N, C-alpha and C positions, 0 to 999 in steps of 0.2 A: 730279534734284531725285524725292525719296521726298515722295509723298504719300498722308498716316494719319489713317482716320477714328475717329474718340475717341469720337464721340458719338452718335445720330442721335434722329430722331423718326417712329418706326413707325408708317403708319395703312394699317392693312387693312378694305376693303367689299366687300362686294358680297349679293348677294342669295342664299337658302338655298334652294338647287334639290335638295332628295330626289327620291328614287324618285320612279315611280307610287306611288300606294296606298300611301306614307309620308310625308304631309308633314307638314308643322309643322300642329296644332289651332291655329289660335291662336283660337279663339271658346274652347275651353279654357283657354289659358293669358291670354287676356282676363279670363274669369270669376273665376279662381283670385284674379288681381288688384284686379278689383271686389270682390271677396270677402273678402277681406283686407283693404280698403281699410276699409267697413262694420265690419268689424269691433275697424278701427284708432280708429276712428270714435265706435263707439258703447260706447267703455271708455275713453274719455279724457274727463278732466274740463274740457277749456282750452280754448279760444273758438280757435285757430291758422285759419289757410286750410291742410287737409290736401293740398293739392293738389302744392304743394312738400315734399313729407314721403317718404321710402320707405317700401314696406311691405312684409314679408318679403312671398315667394310660398308654397306646400307644394310639396312633392315633388309629379309628373305626369308621367305618360306625354310627352305631348308636351314638357313642361321640361324630363327626361330624354333627348328624343330632339335637339331641338338641341341642349344641351353637346354632345351626342356628335362633335355631326356639326360642330360648328365647334372643340372639340379636337379631333377628327383631320382635318379641313381644314385648320389652320392646320397641323399637323404634316406632313403631307406638301406642303403648299408649303413652310414656313419650318425645317425642323427645331428647332421649340421646343417641349416635349410640356406644355401647358398645365391648371393646375390650378384645379379649380374650388374659390375661397372662400367667395362669397356670391354672392344676388341678389335684388334687391328690383323692385320696380316702381313706374311712377312714372304720373299722373291728371290731364293739365292740362287745364280747360277754355279755355273763350274766352276769348282775348287772356290765358293764364297761356303766360310762361315759368319754367324752372329759372332756382334762379340758380348764380352759377357757382361753379360750388371743381370742387378735385383731389378723389383720391378718395385721397391715401397719408393716413398717417399718421405726422406728421415726430416724432411720439417717441416710437413703432413701428417704424422704418425695415423690421425684420428679420420683422414682422409684417405686412407692407403686401402690396395687392396688385402685380402688375411689370403687371397689365394692362387696362383696360377695356372691355366690349363695351356697345352700346347697340345693342338692337334692338325694329324697329317691332313692332307685334301692331298694334296697329289705330287707323290712324293716315289720317284725310281727306286724297284728294291735295291739298297743294300747300299743303302748312299749318305746315308746321314742316321746321327743320331743326335739327344740331346744328352748335353752333362749338363749335370745340377753339385754346383759346389759344396763344403761342408765341413767345420769344424767337428772334431770326434772330443769332446775336452781340453788335452794338452797333442791331438795329435792332427795336426794340425793340415791344411790344404788334402781334405781328399774329394771324391769326388766317385757320378756315382754315374754310369751311363747303362741307356736304355736306347736300342735302335728307332730309329721313326719310319714310318708306316704307313699302305693308305688306310683309311678309319680309324686309328689307333691312335691314345689321347694320354697326356698324361697328367697329373697335378699333382703339385708342392706353392708348399710358404709360399706367399710373395718375397722374402726374408732372404729368402739363399740364391746364389748366383748362380747365372747357368747360361750355355750360349751350347746354340748349334755348333756340330761338325761341320765343316767345309763338304761342300756336295761333290764328293764323288764318280758322280752321272755324268754324260752331257748334252744334261735334258735338267733343263728348272726343274727345283720341288718350290712348292708353294707351304704354306702351313698359316694356321691362324690361331693366334693369342687367345686367350679373354682372362680379365682378371677378375676377381671374383670377391665379394666379401662373404663372410658368414654370420650366421644367430644361430 
């Protein structure tokens, strides 16, 4: 009897473990996301709840270090090269959660990302999780829950729907989401 795996849902997660004196400057990333949020809010005329929107962040040294770490670590462990496509920040206040979505464009599959990474920039302890939704053949509507913390990342296929659970703390939680293609 032969077994062939035609498809899999691969999830990678862990702590960003940079060498001493080369740590990711999370306060700088937090500041970049908050600044993007404020700039977006000030130019927008509508009354949408901004916590559910994506805020593109500017290039910074910390952002570059994080991207390089993830890409190089991913290549060493999985022999796949990740190419950064886009990054954005999200801010969730008390009792707010993100909406369930996948980040693939069904009308433009060629230019859609292969993987999504969610990184905890400033997350209060035990206040949020990422929920990845999937089907297991006829066992539909399954989900995988991973608690989110500071400096923790989760990488998964962009075809999977996901959301971040409601913030149970009394402070904001800030996340960085990055889209990758692989070669």
